[in-house]
Backbone as CSV, one residue per row, in Angstrom:
resi,resn,N_x,N_y,N_z,CA_x,CA_y,CA_z,C_x,C_y,C_z
1,UNK,-19.426,-28.139,19.199,-20.092,-26.911,18.820,-19.575,-26.481,17.451
2,UNK,-20.434,-26.051,16.556,-20.071,-25.612,15.225,-19.949,-24.095,15.197
3,UNK,-18.885,-23.592,14.564,-18.678,-22.151,14.500,-19.286,-21.531,13.256
4,UNK,-19.630,-22.348,12.264,-20.192,-21.810,11.038,-19.150,-21.308,10.062
5,UNK,-17.869,-21.549,10.347,-16.821,-21.110,9.438,-16.200,-22.305,8.741
6,UNK,-15.573,-22.012,7.618,-14.916,-23.036,6.830,-13.494,-22.594,6.546
7,UNK,-12.611,-23.557,6.374,-11.236,-23.245,6.005,-11.049,-23.233,4.494
8,UNK,-12.143,-23.371,3.746,-12.070,-23.357,2.293,-12.430,-21.960,1.787
9,UNK,-11.856,-21.591,0.662,-12.172,-20.314,0.033,-12.528,-20.592,-1.419
10,UNK,-13.757,-20.280,-1.792,-14.262,-20.563,-3.143,-13.513,-19.735,-4.181
11,UNK,-13.410,-20.279,-5.384,-12.837,-19.540,-6.500,-13.733,-18.346,-6.809
12,UNK,-13.117,-17.277,-7.249,-13.854,-16.068,-7.592,-13.131,-14.830,-7.100
13,UNK,-13.817,-13.699,-7.190,-13.250,-12.428,-6.770,-13.849,-12.021,-5.432
14,UNK,-12.992,-11.849,-4.449,-13.366,-11.445,-3.107,-12.970,-9.979,-2.950
15,UNK,-13.923,-9.132,-2.607,-13.691,-7.691,-2.522,-13.691,-7.264,-1.050
16,UNK,-12.705,-6.452,-0.689,-12.612,-5.956,0.681,-13.851,-5.139,1.029
17,UNK,-14.398,-5.409,2.191,-15.505,-4.627,2.736,-14.901,-3.613,3.705
18,UNK,-14.744,-2.344,3.286,-14.073,-1.369,4.148,-14.835,-1.064,5.441
19,UNK,-16.135,-1.317,5.463,-16.909,-1.074,6.682,-16.596,-2.091,7.768
20,UNK,-16.025,-3.229,7.372,-15.701,-4.288,8.327,-14.222,-4.659,8.276
21,UNK,-13.397,-3.721,7.829,-11.958,-3.956,7.703,-11.194,-2.761,8.265
22,UNK,-9.961,-3.008,8.667,-9.104,-1.948,9.188,-7.712,-2.101,8.598
23,UNK,-7.150,-0.991,8.168,-5.769,-0.936,7.702,-5.049,0.041,8.622
24,UNK,-4.257,-0.497,9.536,-3.631,0.337,10.550,-2.121,0.256,10.552
25,UNK,-1.521,1.108,11.379,-0.074,1.119,11.528,0.292,1.592,12.924
26,UNK,1.496,1.232,13.342,2.080,1.755,14.573,3.519,2.150,14.291
27,UNK,3.966,3.186,14.991,5.348,3.657,14.872,5.799,4.131,16.251
28,UNK,7.046,3.895,16.550,7.618,4.304,17.835,7.631,5.830,17.916
29,UNK,7.271,6.375,19.068,7.247,7.817,19.297,8.071,8.144,20.541
30,UNK,8.992,9.076,20.405,9.874,9.516,21.486,10.638,8.367,22.127
31,UNK,10.823,7.312,21.380,11.617,6.151,21.779,10.968,5.312,22.888
32,UNK,9.815,5.723,23.415,9.253,5.012,24.563,7.798,4.588,24.394
33,UNK,7.115,5.097,23.394,5.710,4.738,23.211,5.440,4.547,21.729
34,UNK,4.194,4.307,21.393,3.819,4.118,19.991,2.647,5.017,19.642
35,UNK,2.667,5.507,18.410,1.518,6.203,17.842,0.833,5.211,16.925
36,UNK,-0.477,5.150,17.036,-1.271,4.272,16.187,-2.079,5.121,15.213
37,UNK,-2.219,4.601,14.020,-3.014,5.296,13.014,-3.680,4.295,12.099
38,UNK,-4.477,4.822,11.195,-5.177,3.966,10.232,-5.526,4.795,8.996
39,UNK,-5.904,4.094,7.968,-6.385,4.731,6.748,-7.864,4.405,6.626
40,UNK,-8.678,5.409,6.358,-10.120,5.184,6.301,-10.636,4.954,4.883
41,UNK,-9.812,5.209,3.869,-10.250,5.042,2.479,-9.289,4.093,1.763
42,UNK,-9.732,2.862,1.579,-8.914,1.861,0.892,-9.839,0.857,0.218
43,UNK,-9.282,0.149,-0.735,-10.043,-0.872,-1.450,-9.092,-1.976,-1.871
44,UNK,-9.647,-3.100,-2.240,-8.805,-4.189,-2.696,-9.627,-5.409,-3.034
45,UNK,-8.942,-6.346,-3.635,-9.618,-7.583,-4.006,-8.629,-8.730,-4.014
46,UNK,-9.191,-9.909,-3.846,-8.452,-11.159,-3.869,-9.116,-12.018,-4.933
47,UNK,-8.362,-12.429,-5.922,-8.906,-13.273,-6.984,-8.351,-14.676,-6.801
48,UNK,-9.264,-15.616,-6.573,-8.890,-17.010,-6.353,-9.275,-17.799,-7.608
49,UNK,-8.293,-18.473,-8.203,-8.537,-19.267,-9.399,-9.104,-20.636,-9.077
50,UNK,-9.619,-21.291,-10.083,-10.164,-22.649,-9.919,-9.094,-23.624,-9.424
51,UNK,-7.810,-23.325,-9.743,-6.719,-24.200,-9.311,-6.239,-23.892,-7.883
52,UNK,-6.877,-22.916,-7.223,-6.531,-22.587,-5.850,-5.474,-21.509,-5.688
53,UNK,-4.867,-21.071,-6.797,-3.896,-19.979,-6.671,-4.654,-18.663,-6.548
54,UNK,-4.025,-17.718,-5.892,-4.674,-16.434,-5.652,-3.711,-15.293,-5.935
55,UNK,-4.288,-14.132,-6.197,-3.556,-12.874,-6.337,-4.372,-11.817,-5.616
56,UNK,-3.687,-10.871,-5.009,-4.383,-9.798,-4.313,-3.814,-8.457,-4.730
57,UNK,-4.663,-7.446,-4.646,-4.221,-6.082,-4.899,-5.028,-5.148,-4.006
58,UNK,-4.399,-4.033,-3.630,-5.072,-3.059,-2.778,-4.591,-1.661,-3.124
59,UNK,-5.469,-0.695,-2.881,-5.167,0.709,-3.081,-5.540,1.450,-1.794
60,UNK,-4.677,2.375,-1.389,-4.880,3.143,-0.163,-4.808,4.622,-0.516
61,UNK,-5.832,5.361,-0.180,-5.816,6.816,-0.344,-5.067,7.382,0.865
62,UNK,-3.811,7.794,0.652,-2.978,8.172,1.786,-3.484,9.419,2.504
63,UNK,-4.241,10.266,1.835,-4.776,11.452,2.512,-5.848,11.088,3.533
64,UNK,-6.285,9.830,3.542,-7.286,9.390,4.520,-6.651,8.960,5.832
65,UNK,-5.363,9.214,6.003,-4.672,8.834,7.233,-5.287,9.553,8.425
66,UNK,-5.443,8.831,9.511,-5.888,9.441,10.753,-5.179,8.798,11.932
67,UNK,-4.703,9.661,12.809,-4.116,9.224,14.076,-4.919,9.829,15.231
68,UNK,-6.068,10.372,14.894,-6.938,11.067,15.852,-6.295,12.334,16.405
69,UNK,-5.407,12.935,15.586,-4.774,14.201,15.940,-4.657,14.993,14.634
70,UNK,-5.500,15.997,14.453,-5.576,16.720,13.176,-4.247,17.348,12.762
71,UNK,-3.520,17.918,13.709,-2.236,18.550,13.377,-1.245,17.516,12.867
72,UNK,-1.146,16.375,13.554,-0.229,15.315,13.124,-0.664,14.750,11.770
73,UNK,-1.970,14.543,11.587,-2.473,13.996,10.319,-2.137,14.927,9.157
74,UNK,-2.289,16.232,9.358,-1.934,17.196,8.314,-0.442,17.107,7.986
75,UNK,0.393,16.945,9.017,1.837,16.821,8.792,2.150,15.534,8.020
76,UNK,1.456,14.446,8.337,1.697,13.181,7.636,1.393,13.285,6.143
77,UNK,0.495,14.163,5.755,0.136,14.323,4.337,1.160,15.145,3.551
78,UNK,2.079,15.820,4.246,3.047,16.704,3.593,4.214,15.928,2.981
79,UNK,5.110,16.682,2.357,6.310,16.100,1.738,7.236,15.447,2.759
80,UNK,7.114,15.807,4.034,7.933,15.150,5.059,7.619,13.660,5.155
81,UNK,6.376,13.295,4.844,5.953,11.902,4.993,5.363,11.355,3.689
82,UNK,4.052,11.438,3.501,3.389,10.756,2.378,3.402,11.505,1.048
83,UNK,3.649,12.816,1.033,3.544,13.599,-0.205,2.198,13.317,-0.878
84,UNK,1.126,13.453,-0.110,-0.209,13.032,-0.558,-0.679,13.735,-1.831
85,UNK,-0.306,14.992,-2.030,-0.744,15.686,-3.250,-0.083,15.091,-4.489
86,UNK,1.185,14.770,-4.402,1.923,14.227,-5.543,1.691,12.726,-5.730
87,UNK,1.555,11.998,-4.617,1.375,10.547,-4.653,0.152,10.172,-3.807
88,UNK,-1.055,10.392,-4.313,-2.262,10.217,-3.501,-2.605,8.764,-3.159
89,UNK,-2.055,7.814,-3.913,-2.439,6.417,-3.716,-1.210,5.559,-3.447
90,UNK,-1.289,4.757,-2.395,-0.307,3.705,-2.147,-0.920,2.404,-2.656
91,UNK,-0.099,1.499,-3.158,-0.641,0.254,-3.714,0.128,-0.950,-3.186
92,UNK,-0.551,-2.075,-3.223,0.063,-3.357,-2.890,-0.466,-4.374,-3.881
93,UNK,0.426,-5.175,-4.443,0.003,-6.271,-5.327,0.900,-7.469,-5.043
94,UNK,0.305,-8.647,-5.118,1.029,-9.856,-4.741,1.507,-10.645,-5.946
95,UNK,2.451,-11.489,-5.676,2.801,-12.572,-6.583,1.737,-13.652,-6.365
96,UNK,1.585,-14.603,-7.274,0.617,-15.688,-7.033,0.959,-16.458,-5.755
97,UNK,-0.072,-16.850,-5.023,0.124,-17.612,-3.791,-1.066,-18.538,-3.582
98,UNK,-0.939,-19.421,-2.607,-2.018,-20.331,-2.235,-2.484,-19.990,-0.827
99,UNK,-3.786,-19.943,-0.664,-4.352,-19.700,0.659,-4.320,-21.013,1.410
100,UNK,-3.694,-20.977,2.567,-3.530,-22.175,3.369,-4.298,-22.033,4.669
101,UNK,-4.684,-23.157,5.219,-5.335,-23.155,6.522,-4.375,-22.548,7.538
102,UNK,-4.872,-21.621,8.325,-4.026,-21.028,9.362,-3.157,-19.922,8.823
103,UNK,-1.858,-19.978,9.141,-0.940,-18.897,8.819,-0.061,-19.225,7.617
104,UNK,0.246,-18.182,6.828,1.125,-18.331,5.677,1.668,-16.957,5.307
105,UNK,2.699,-16.920,4.479,3.311,-15.669,4.032,2.879,-15.355,2.609
106,UNK,2.736,-14.071,2.324,2.392,-13.606,0.981,3.403,-12.544,0.576
107,UNK,4.087,-12.777,-0.533,5.050,-11.820,-1.072,4.363,-10.893,-2.057
108,UNK,4.761,-9.627,-2.018,4.187,-8.664,-2.945,5.040,-7.422,-3.034
109,UNK,4.523,-6.450,-3.778,5.204,-5.172,-3.941,4.326,-4.075,-3.370
110,UNK,4.937,-3.247,-2.523,4.249,-2.134,-1.892,4.831,-0.856,-2.461
111,UNK,3.960,0.053,-2.895,4.393,1.325,-3.459,3.797,2.464,-2.646
112,UNK,4.659,3.335,-2.190,4.232,4.546,-1.496,5.219,5.652,-1.857
113,UNK,4.704,6.857,-2.093,5.546,7.996,-2.503,6.289,7.711,-3.799
114,UNK,5.758,6.842,-4.646,6.405,6.513,-5.909,7.545,5.528,-5.789
115,UNK,7.765,4.984,-4.603,8.838,4.018,-4.359,8.208,2.639,-4.169
116,UNK,8.682,1.673,-4.938,8.164,0.309,-4.858,9.234,-0.604,-4.279
117,UNK,8.826,-1.377,-3.265,9.737,-2.326,-2.621,8.999,-3.630,-2.359
118,UNK,9.738,-4.746,-2.370,9.095,-6.016,-2.011,8.854,-6.075,-0.508
119,UNK,7.705,-6.627,-0.131,7.411,-6.870,1.281,6.767,-8.249,1.396
120,UNK,6.777,-8.781,2.591,6.123,-10.059,2.873,5.114,-9.850,3.993
121,UNK,3.876,-10.214,3.724,2.837,-10.162,4.744,2.743,-11.510,5.439
122,UNK,2.702,-11.486,6.753,2.396,-12.688,7.529,0.885,-12.712,7.663
123,UNK,0.247,-13.694,7.029,-1.211,-13.730,6.915,-1.779,-14.875,7.735
124,UNK,-2.910,-14.601,8.368,-3.690,-15.653,8.997,-5.061,-15.651,8.342
125,UNK,-5.426,-16.781,7.756,-6.755,-16.947,7.163,-7.684,-17.375,8.283
126,UNK,-8.694,-16.553,8.564,-9.598,-16.797,9.681,-10.782,-17.676,9.302
127,UNK,-10.927,-17.939,8.002,-12.016,-18.783,7.539,-13.024,-18.004,6.715
128,UNK,-14.043,-18.719,6.264,-15.127,-18.109,5.499,-16.444,-18.667,6.022
129,UNK,-17.515,-17.932,5.724,-18.839,-18.428,6.084,-19.866,-17.865,5.109
130,UNK,-21.105,-18.338,5.167,-22.111,-17.916,4.189,-22.507,-16.447,4.267
131,UNK,-22.133,-15.736,5.301,-22.477,-14.322,5.413,-23.885,-14.127,5.945
132,UNK,-24.378,-12.907,5.788,-25.695,-12.555,6.322,-26.653,-12.136,5.207
133,UNK,-26.697,-12.922,4.146,-27.632,-12.659,3.066,-27.039,-12.007,1.835
134,UNK,-25.860,-11.428,1.942,-25.238,-10.778,0.788,-24.190,-11.666,0.131
135,UNK,-24.084,-12.905,0.568,-23.125,-13.829,-0.004,-22.001,-14.148,0.952
136,UNK,-21.158,-15.088,0.562,-20.067,-15.546,1.420,-19.083,-14.431,1.784
137,UNK,-18.528,-14.534,2.992,-17.493,-13.615,3.449,-16.316,-14.428,3.954
138,UNK,-15.142,-13.800,3.916,-13.916,-14.433,4.413,-13.154,-13.413,5.239
139,UNK,-12.389,-13.911,6.200,-11.626,-13.024,7.049,-10.149,-13.344,7.051
140,UNK,-9.347,-12.299,7.123,-7.896,-12.422,7.143,-7.318,-11.395,8.107
141,UNK,-6.224,-11.735,8.737,-5.408,-10.777,9.462,-4.008,-10.880,8.878
142,UNK,-3.352,-9.735,8.755,-2.001,-9.736,8.187,-1.161,-8.672,8.861
143,UNK,0.149,-8.895,8.836,1.072,-7.965,9.468,2.402,-7.997,8.733
144,UNK,3.060,-6.857,8.700,4.425,-6.759,8.210,5.079,-5.551,8.862
145,UNK,6.386,-5.533,8.843,7.140,-4.387,9.345,7.968,-3.849,8.181
146,UNK,7.850,-2.550,7.936,8.644,-1.901,6.889,9.524,-0.843,7.538
147,UNK,10.556,-0.440,6.825,11.399,0.658,7.252,11.000,1.873,6.427
148,UNK,10.580,2.936,7.071,10.097,4.123,6.359,11.154,4.697,5.423
149,UNK,12.419,4.574,5.796,13.505,5.112,4.967,13.606,4.390,3.619
150,UNK,13.210,3.116,3.579,13.213,2.377,2.316,12.254,3.001,1.298
151,UNK,11.277,3.759,1.788,10.272,4.382,0.932,10.475,5.894,0.844
152,UNK,11.702,6.324,1.076,12.106,7.722,0.944,11.395,8.648,1.928
153,UNK,10.987,8.113,3.070,10.450,8.936,4.156,11.607,9.086,5.145
154,UNK,12.392,10.126,4.918,13.681,10.243,5.606,13.748,11.393,6.605
155,UNK,12.629,11.969,6.937,12.637,13.075,7.899,13.326,12.633,9.190
156,UNK,14.215,13.483,9.670,14.889,13.215,10.939,14.444,14.267,11.941
157,UNK,14.032,13.807,13.088,13.633,14.699,14.167,14.336,14.211,15.434
158,UNK,15.661,14.485,15.526,16.430,13.958,16.666,16.025,14.620,17.986
159,UNK,16.168,13.856,19.044,15.936,14.358,20.389,17.254,14.889,20.956
160,UNK,17.219,15.926,21.770,18.457,16.521,22.300,19.344,15.534,23.067
161,UNK,18.745,14.572,23.746,19.509,13.615,24.548,19.799,12.307,23.805
162,UNK,19.530,12.284,22.503,19.731,11.077,21.698,18.406,10.435,21.339
163,UNK,18.424,9.653,20.284,17.197,9.044,19.804,16.458,9.986,18.869
164,UNK,15.215,9.631,18.558,14.438,10.415,17.598,12.982,10.461,18.016
165,UNK,12.292,11.473,17.505,10.869,11.631,17.788,10.084,10.458,17.214
166,UNK,10.444,10.037,15.981,9.754,8.895,15.375,10.761,7.827,14.974
167,UNK,10.328,6.583,15.108,11.176,5.459,14.740,11.177,5.205,13.250
168,UNK,12.094,4.375,12.824,12.191,4.005,11.411,11.247,2.865,11.043
169,UNK,10.983,1.968,11.994,10.160,0.794,11.707,8.686,1.109,11.867
170,UNK,7.921,0.728,10.852,6.465,0.908,10.857,5.843,-0.484,10.780
171,UNK,4.979,-0.804,11.720,4.248,-2.069,11.670,2.899,-1.811,11.018
172,UNK,2.654,-2.491,9.912,1.367,-2.402,9.211,0.519,-3.592,9.630
173,UNK,-0.733,-3.347,9.963,-1.647,-4.413,10.361,-2.925,-4.302,9.556
174,UNK,-3.382,-5.432,9.063,-4.601,-5.481,8.273,-5.571,-6.452,8.920
175,UNK,-6.780,-6.031,9.090,-7.873,-6.900,9.524,-8.920,-6.787,8.431
176,UNK,-9.042,-7.823,7.654,-9.813,-7.754,6.413,-10.995,-8.704,6.427
177,UNK,-12.151,-8.167,6.042,-13.309,-8.985,5.715,-13.596,-8.731,4.238
178,UNK,-13.724,-9.794,3.487,-13.972,-9.673,2.055,-15.193,-10.493,1.672
179,UNK,-15.937,-9.975,0.713,-17.125,-10.668,0.246,-16.944,-11.191,-1.170
180,UNK,-17.488,-12.361,-1.429,-17.423,-12.961,-2.762,-18.396,-12.234,-3.677
181,UNK,-17.878,-11.748,-4.802,-18.707,-11.042,-5.775,-19.270,-12.017,-6.790
182,UNK,-20.528,-11.839,-7.117,-21.222,-12.740,-8.026,-20.772,-12.675,-9.390
């Protein structure tokens, strides 16, 4: 049976389709569960050269954060967390890399709240296909874990019996569909 996908990615500029992509996160809450959230306003592109090397960049409007709780989302936009008024955009840009069949790592720099740190994304290339009339599309899933304190998000909300309301580790997950631009 043929799936209609290919493990090849054509040279050119691939632009994230936000209607078919998700940029999410999870963080430990009260030491026993997780809060999930996502950003609804983001953009990015992947430029693949004729030699097969690629570079990627993305921009995230941090005020678009949603955890499906308006009070929490408003708090996340404050100086305790994202400082959205002062630093409205988080960015990610990669070092040159090669897209490989299956899973591979991509090194880059992530900037949030004006703090830039190196991170590594664990990427899975899901393949590409001709799309539905608007040109070729490609799919990727990626994940990394960052420490919020590394990005100057140092709010402490200790629990009376030990532990904290929120954990330090944030898992970022990306489910990306990108289209080849003509």
